[in-house]
N, C-alpha and C positions, 0 to 999 in steps of 0.2 A: 504494501500499501504505498505509496506513497504521500506524503504529510508535506506544508509549506516551512516556513521559516516560522510565519507569524503561529501557526498551529503549535509547534514543536516552544514558541518563548511561552504562551500561556500555559501547556501543560505546566511549563516548567516555572512556571511563578504560583499557580495551582503549587507542586510536591515543594516551594520553598517559603510558602506564607506559614507552615508548620514556623520557620524562624519570628517569624514575628507572633505570632501565639506566644513562643515559650519563653519572649524578651517582653513581650508585652504585657503579657503573667508577671513575670517577676516583676520588672518595672509599676507596672499602677496596683501590685498585688494581684494579680485579680482580677482584677476593674475588667480591664479588656476585653477577657478569655468568650464571652457572653457573642461578643460580634467579630471577633481575627477568625475563633473557627472553622464561619459562616466566610471568612473569603473565598477559599473553594468550593463551599456551596452557591454561589456567588455565580461563580464562574463560571460554571455547570450552568442553571439554568440562561447566560448571556452565552452560553454556544453551543447548549445542549443536541440546535436544532437546523446547527452548521456545520458541527464539527464530530464523527464519532471520537474521534481521539486525546481532543481535549475535552472531553464527556466525559469518557472511560477518567483518564488523570485525574484531572479535577473527583471528581467522588469517592473514589481509591483515596486522595488529598485529605477529601474530609473525612473518610471512617476515618481513616488511623492519626486524623485530629482529634475526631471525638473520643477515641480509641482514650491515645494517649491524656486528653482535658481530663473530661467524665471518667473515664476511670476513674486515672491517679486519685478523682476529689471524693468521688466516690466511696477509695477505696481507703481514702484517708476517714471521712467522713466512718464512716460500716466497721471498718476496723480501728480505726481509733477509741471507741464507742468500745467492742468487743474485748480490748485490749488493757481500757480502763479499768469494768468487771472483775476481766481475770486479773490483771493484778490487785481488785480489793480482793478478792478471793483471797489470790494466791497470798497478805498481806494479811489477813483473818486466818490463814491457814500455818502464819509463826505460833499463834499458842499451840497448836498439835503439833509442831515441829516437825513436819512435814511443809512449810512455807519458805524452811531452810530452804529448802530443792530448788521449791518451784517458782522464787521470787528470784533467782537469775535466771533461771529457764524463761521468765514470761518477760523479760529482760532483750532476752538473746532474740521472742519473737517477735517483739516489739521491734527492736536492729531493724530485724530483716523484714517487716511489717515498712519500716521508713525507707526503706533500702528499695523496697518493690513500687513505694510512691514518687521515690528521685530521680528512679531511672524508666520508669512510664515516659516520661517526657522528655527524656533523651534519647530514647531508643526513635519516639518519633520522630525528633528532628534528624536523628543519625538516615531515619529508612527516608523521612522528604527530603536530606536533603541530596543522596544519592538516586533518589528517581529523578529531581529535575537536575539533573546533573547527568543523567543516562537521556530526556525527553531531550533538554536543551542542544547536546548528540546529535539526534535525529533514533535514538535506541527508544526500543521501545522497552519499560519499565512493566513487572507487573507484583506487587506485594504478597505475604505469601498468603493467602485463604484468603484477604479482604478482594485477592482480581478474581476467583470463582465466584466468588456473594456477587461482587461489580457486574458481573459477564452474564450470571444470571437476570439479574434485573434491568441489566441494557438489553434485552435479548432478543432484539430485533436487528441491533445494527451489529457490525463484522467485526465486532472485537470479542465473538466466545471466547471460549476456551475448549485446545483442545485439547 
């Protein structure tokens, strides 16, 4: 399939918008996230009838950013509450002498949870950068798992996953 320079550019912009989401979220302490994660979706809506290539890559980028930001926020909120309740139980278990083992162990679980929450946006930016570079070079790029789902959503386009 022949892809124009403009199509390559807009597909790369959709992928690279993960950087805006990451840095905008850090600088604004999350205030810009409800807008910035929708940049690829806006690109999709603008180009969905003009270019299957841009539409496919913009939807991939949107789903990736949704998983990277909303997934991290949900994991932080739900996981934080579960971890907090578990830590209270572990601290109460100190009275039964079992807590001396549970408190440090539960602390490690909390560190693991925090690591995952930090890694999700970093992985999002890594794959977004990789997708932007590959699209800009004119190569097709597919995120693992996400591209198959997007293919099923765009079931009439020429970007079917074989």
